C-alpha positions in Angstrom: -31.0 -38.7 12.8 -33.7 -40.1 15.2 -32.8 -43.6 14.3 -29.0 -43.2 14.8 -28.6 -40.6 17.6 -26.8 -41.7 20.7 -27.9 -38.5 22.5 -30.8 -39.2 24.9 -31.5 -35.5 25.2 -32.4 -35.5 21.5 -35.0 -38.3 22.1 -36.4 -36.7 25.2 -37.3 -33.4 23.6 -40.7 -32.0 24.7 -42.1 -32.2 21.2 -42.5 -36.0 21.4 -46.3 -36.8 21.6 -45.8 -39.8 23.8 -44.0 -38.0 26.6 -46.4 -38.9 29.4 -45.5 -40.1 32.9 -45.6 -43.9 32.4 -43.2 -44.2 29.4 -40.7 -41.8 31.2 -40.8 -44.0 34.3 -40.3 -47.1 32.1 -37.2 -45.5 30.6 -35.9 -44.7 34.0 -36.4 -48.3 35.0 -34.7 -49.6 31.9 -31.6 -47.4 32.6 -31.4 -48.7 36.2 -31.8 -52.3 35.1 -28.8 -51.9 32.9 -26.4 -50.9 35.7 -27.6 -52.9 38.6 -30.2 -55.4 39.8 -32.3 -52.5 40.8 -31.7 -51.0 44.2 -29.8 -53.5 46.3 -29.9 -54.2 50.0 -33.1 -53.0 51.8 -34.6 -51.3 48.7 -35.2 -54.0 46.0 -37.7 -53.8 43.2 -37.5 -50.1 42.3 -37.4 -50.7 38.5 -40.5 -52.9 38.8 -42.3 -50.1 40.7 -41.3 -47.6 38.0 -42.5 -50.0 35.2 -45.8 -50.4 36.9 -46.2 -46.7 37.2 -46.5 -47.1 41.0 -45.5 -43.6 42.1 -47.1 -43.9 45.5 -44.9 -47.0 46.2 -41.9 -45.1 44.9 -42.7 -42.3 47.4 -42.7 -44.8 50.2 -39.3 -46.2 49.1 -37.8 -42.8 48.8 -39.0 -41.9 52.3 -37.0 -44.9 53.7 -33.7 -43.7 52.2 -31.4 -42.0 54.8 -30.5 -38.4 54.2 -26.8 -39.3 53.9 -26.2 -42.6 52.2 -23.2 -44.6 53.7 -19.9 -44.3 51.8 -19.6 -48.1 51.7 -22.6 -48.5 49.5 -21.8 -49.6 46.0 -21.7 -46.6 43.7 -24.2 -48.1 41.3 -26.7 -48.5 44.1 -26.0 -44.9 45.2 -26.9 -43.8 41.7 -30.1 -45.8 42.0 -30.9 -44.4 45.4 -30.5 -40.9 44.3 -32.7 -41.7 41.3 -35.5 -42.9 43.6 -35.6 -39.5 45.4 -35.4 -37.6 42.2 -38.0 -39.6 40.3 -40.5 -39.7 43.2 -40.4 -35.9 43.5 -40.4 -35.3 39.7 -43.2 -37.7 38.9 -45.5 -35.5 41.1 -44.3 -32.3 39.4 -45.3 -33.0 35.8 -43.7 -34.4 32.7 -41.2 -31.5 32.2 -39.6 -32.0 35.6 -39.7 -35.8 35.2 -38.1 -35.7 31.7 -35.2 -33.7 33.2 -34.9 -36.1 36.1 -34.7 -39.1 33.7 -32.0 -37.3 31.8 -30.0 -36.8 35.0 -30.6 -40.5 35.9 -29.3 -41.6 32.5 -26.1 -39.6 32.9 -25.7 -41.1 36.4 -26.1 -44.6 35.0 -23.4 -44.0 32.4 -21.1 -42.7 35.1 -21.9 -45.7 37.2 -20.8 -48.0 34.4 -17.6 -46.1 34.1 -17.0 -46.6 37.8 -17.5 -50.3 37.4 -14.2 -50.5 35.5 -11.8 -49.5 38.3 -11.8 -47.7 41.6 -12.1 -43.9 41.6 -8.4 -43.2 41.9 -6.8 -45.2 39.1 -3.2 -44.1 39.4 -3.1 -45.5 42.9 -4.8 -48.7 42.0 -3.4 -49.8 38.6 -1.2 -52.8 38.9 2.6 -52.3 38.6 5.2 -55.0 38.3 6.6 -55.8 41.8 10.1 -54.2 41.1 8.4 -50.9 40.1 5.9 -50.8 43.1 8.3 -48.8 45.3 8.2 -45.9 42.7 4.4 -45.6 42.7 4.2 -42.7 45.2 6.8 -40.7 43.3 5.1 -41.3 40.0 1.7 -40.2 41.4 3.4 -37.0 42.8 4.9 -36.4 39.3 1.4 -36.7 37.8 0.0 -34.3 40.4 2.7 -31.7 40.9 5.2 -32.2 38.1 8.7 -33.9 38.5 11.3 -32.6 40.9 15.0 -33.1 41.1 14.9 -35.7 43.8 11.8 -37.5 42.6 12.2 -41.2 41.8 10.6 -40.3 38.4 14.1 -39.4 37.2 15.6 -42.8 37.9 15.5 -45.5 35.1 13.0 -47.6 37.2 11.0 -44.5 38.0 10.7 -43.6 34.3 9.6 -47.1 33.6 7.0 -46.9 36.3 5.9 -43.5 35.0 5.5 -44.9 31.4 3.7 -48.0 32.7 1.1 -45.9 34.6 0.8 -43.4 31.7 -0.2 -46.2 29.4 -2.5 -47.7 32.0 -4.2 -44.4 32.5 -4.6 -43.8 28.8 -6.1 -47.3 28.3 -8.4 -46.7 31.2 -9.7 -43.4 29.8 -10.3 -45.0 26.4 -12.2 -47.8 28.0 -14.2 -45.3 30.0 -15.2 -43.5 26.8 -16.1 -46.7 25.1 -18.3 -47.9 28.0 -20.0 -44.5 28.2 -20.7 -44.4 24.4 -22.0 -48.0 24.5 -24.3 -47.2 27.4 -25.5 -44.0 25.7 -26.4 -46.0 22.6 -28.2 -48.7 24.6 -30.2 -46.0 26.5 -31.2 -44.4 23.2 -32.2 -47.8 21.8 -34.4 -48.3 24.9 -36.0 -44.9 24.4 -36.8 -45.7 20.8 -38.5 -48.9 21.9 -40.6 -47.1 24.5 -41.5 -43.9 22.7 -41.6 -45.0 19.1 -40.9 -42.7 16.1 -42.3 -39.3 16.9 -43.8 -38.7 13.4 -45.4 -42.1 13.1 -49.2 -41.9 12.9 -50.2 -45.3 14.2 -54.0 -45.8 14.5 -54.3 -49.0 16.5 -57.5 -50.7 15.7 -59.1 -52.3 18.8 -60.0 -55.3 16.7 -56.3 -56.2 16.5 -56.4 -56.6 20.3 -57.4 -60.3 20.2 -57.2 -62.6 23.1 -54.2 -64.3 21.5 -52.3 -61.0 20.9 -53.1 -59.8 24.4 -52.0 -63.1 26.0 -48.7 -62.9 24.1 -48.1 -59.3 25.1 -49.0 -59.8 28.7 -46.8 -62.9 29.0 -43.8 -61.0 27.7 -44.5 -58.0 30.0 -44.9 -60.1 33.1 -41.8 -62.2 32.4 -39.8 -59.2 31.1 -38.8 -61.5 28.2 -39.5 -60.0 24.8 -38.2 -62.8 22.6 -41.8 -63.4 21.6 -42.1 -60.1 19.7 -42.2 -61.9 16.3 -45.0 -64.1 17.6 -46.9 -61.0 18.6 -46.4 -59.6 15.1 -48.0 -62.8 13.7 -50.9 -62.6 16.1 -51.5 -59.0 15.1 -51.3 -59.8 11.4 -53.7 -62.6 11.8 -56.1 -60.1 13.5 -55.9 -57.9 10.4 -53.1 -55.5 11.4 -51.2 -54.2 8.3 -49.5 -51.2 9.9 -45.9 -51.3 8.8 -44.7 -49.4 11.9 -46.3 -51.9 14.3 -45.3 -55.0 12.4 -41.9 -53.7 11.6 -41.2 -52.8 15.3 -42.2 -56.3 16.4 -40.0 -58.0 13.9 -37.0 -55.7 14.2 -33.8 -56.8 15.9 -33.9 -53.8 18.2 -34.1 -54.5 21.9 -37.5 -54.4 23.6 -38.3 -53.8 27.2 -41.2 -53.1 29.6 -42.8 -50.0 28.2 -42.4 -51.0 24.5 -44.9 -48.9 22.7 -46.4 -51.7 20.7 -46.8 -54.0 23.7 -48.5 -51.2 25.6 -50.9 -50.5 22.7 -51.9 -54.2 22.7 -52.4 -54.3 26.4 -54.2 -51.0 26.4 -53.7 -50.8 30.2 -50.3 -52.4 31.0 -50.0 -54.2 34.3 -49.9 -51.9 37.3 
């Protein structure tokens, strides 16, 4: 179940031995990176602060955020801005509060991806053929209040417009569900990379932490490019590592990100 679940709550349960502050912040950063380039405008670099475990800097960024964010701000950036406040406070309050905050953030990121598809009021924004456009208001009222005798919904063109928008709305809802499911799956893949299998008993031998392995790991971390994971596996194996969990994770096709449990073990103290 752990390998297949798309429910992040199942992976964030309190029983996981690696639920310490830094991996939770890395997971929050990975979720934010998926839905935006971080926090746009005057608040850049928030995922990088999270990945480096820089809670003090995150506090300073949170203090810069206005109490009421402007309505014109992109909704994905609003999700990120709210996350900054939430995480800055939660990181000070212990891992239980932080774990809950990351769960809220993940849900917000899934909603942000849904909002990317169309504006918030789809019935008033879905395209209609030009000859049906005059019937839009009547159709929207029919959706909201039900059809009435004088409503354009009852004309042939009104019925055509109603059917057109009904199909568009159903397609939109299906795409929303697909995007949300895909984002949930990606977030769980990210959590698996960061936390590792909860029952795995990996005893990382410091002798595996050779200068070559450490250089590969640090280069990937700094560049946020983990295409060299198989090279890291080779370096660890050359150093005597025969742990199947470690080598298998490095050589798997699963996505890797800052906070990857193997990379962090190799680095011992990740950049911060």
